[in-house]
N, C-alpha and C positions, 0 to 999 in steps of 0.2 A: 439564449442568454439566461443565466441564473439570476433570479431577482430576489430570492429569499435564502438567507443563510440557514434558517431552520429547515426549510425544504431540502436544501442541499445536504445538510448534515443527516437528515433522515434517509436520503438517497444513498449517500456515501456509506452509511451503516450497512446497507444491503451489499454494497461492493465488498466491504470489509468482511461481512459474514461469509461471503463466497470464498474470499481469500483464506479465512480461518478454516473452512472446510477442506482446503488443500493442505493445511498443516496437520490435520488429524492423522492421515495415513503415513506420515513420515516416521520411519523407524527411529526411535530415540537414539540408537547407537549410530545412526547415519547423519546426525545433525551437521557434522563436519565434512560430509561428502561434497566433492566438486568433480565435475566431469573431466577436468584436467588441471594441472598446476597453474596457479595464477588467476583462476576464475573464482567468482563468488562461490562459497559453500552454501548449503541450504540455510544454515544458521545466519550467514552473512546476508542472504536475501531477506530473511525475516527481519533482521535488525535494520537493514537498509530501508525497507518499506516503512518501518517505524520512524526512523530518523528523517526520511524525506517527507513523510506526512507532516511532521512538526515544522520542517523547513518550508514547505509550500504554504501551510496555513500562516506561518509567521510572515512570509512574503506577501501573501494576499491581504492579510488583515493590517499589518503594520508597515509593509514595504521594506522589511529588513530580511536578510538572509543569514542563516546559520545552519550548518550541518553537523549534528552531534556525532556522526560517524557510525560505523557498523562493527566496531571492534568486538572480538569474541567476548571480552570481559563484560560487555553490556548484557549478555545473556548466553553463557557458554553451553547450557543444556537446552534441549528442545523446550522443556517447560519454562525455563528462564527466558529464552528468546521470545516465546509467545507471551509471557508476562510483560516483557519489555514492549512488545507490539501493542498489547492491550493498554498499558499505561500511557504510551505515547498517543494512542488514539483518544483516550479519555481527555488527556491534556489538550490535544488539538481541537476536539469537539467542543470542550468548554470555552476555548478561545473563540471559536466560531460563533457559539451561541451567545456570547456576551458582546459581540461586535454589532454595530448597526448595519442593516441591509445596505445602506448607502455606500459602504466601502466596496461593494461589488462593482460599482461603476467607475471607481477611481482607478487611475493609471498607477501602476506599480513598476518600479525598475526590476528588470530581470538580472540574473548573474551575468548575462551575456551583453548587457549594456543597452538593451532596448526597453521601452515601456509598453506594458500591455494592461488591459483591464484586469482587475483582481479576479473576476469570475473566470477568466480564461486560465489563470494560474490554478484554480481549483479543478477545472476540467483537465488540465495537464497532469495534475496530481492523480486524478482518477485513471487516466490512460497509463501513467507510469506504474501504478499499482497493478493494473491488469497485465501489463507487460511482464512484470516480475512474477506474478502469479503463474503466468504461462511457463516461465523458466522453472518454477517449482514443479509444475506438471511434467515437464520434460525430464527433470532430475528424477522424479518418482519413476517414470518409465524406464530410465537408465538403471534404476535399482530393482527393476522387476515388480514394482508396486503399481497397481492400477490407480490412476488418479480419479477423483470423483468427477461426475458430470457437473458442469457449471450450474445447471438448473435442476439437477437431480435425476434426469432421465435422458436417454439417448433419443435423438430425432427419429432414428429407425423404429422406435417403439410406436411412433405416431403416424409415420408416413411410409407408404409402400412405394419403393422405387422400381 
């Protein structure tokens, strides 16, 4: 269970830093790449991660839900999509850091009609981001671009099988 919003924000920053590492090798001209029609583009994924961070933090801290969307207009270029992600993260982090730790224990309604502890919503937000980071990784592979290692090095460099 999470007991400190400050500690969570510090942890989540490491998650976001790893996500940002996966945005670096994206070819700027491929920001609208999608593996097939009707699926998120790379830019959509970045904008979606931004919008859902704000959504989950709002849900956890205030018990309200709102999804700003992932429209291309929110960040049409690679640089602008990443700027949108960074701005959303700053806004969400500020909201977390100004809330009292007690909110973590409070029950919050979910968009699906059940109530869960606010700390669980923050853990769900984390899992959600990691899921979409994995999609970005797969999109990079589809483009012939080697995605970064999550922690900088391959396991095979340390362990002999």
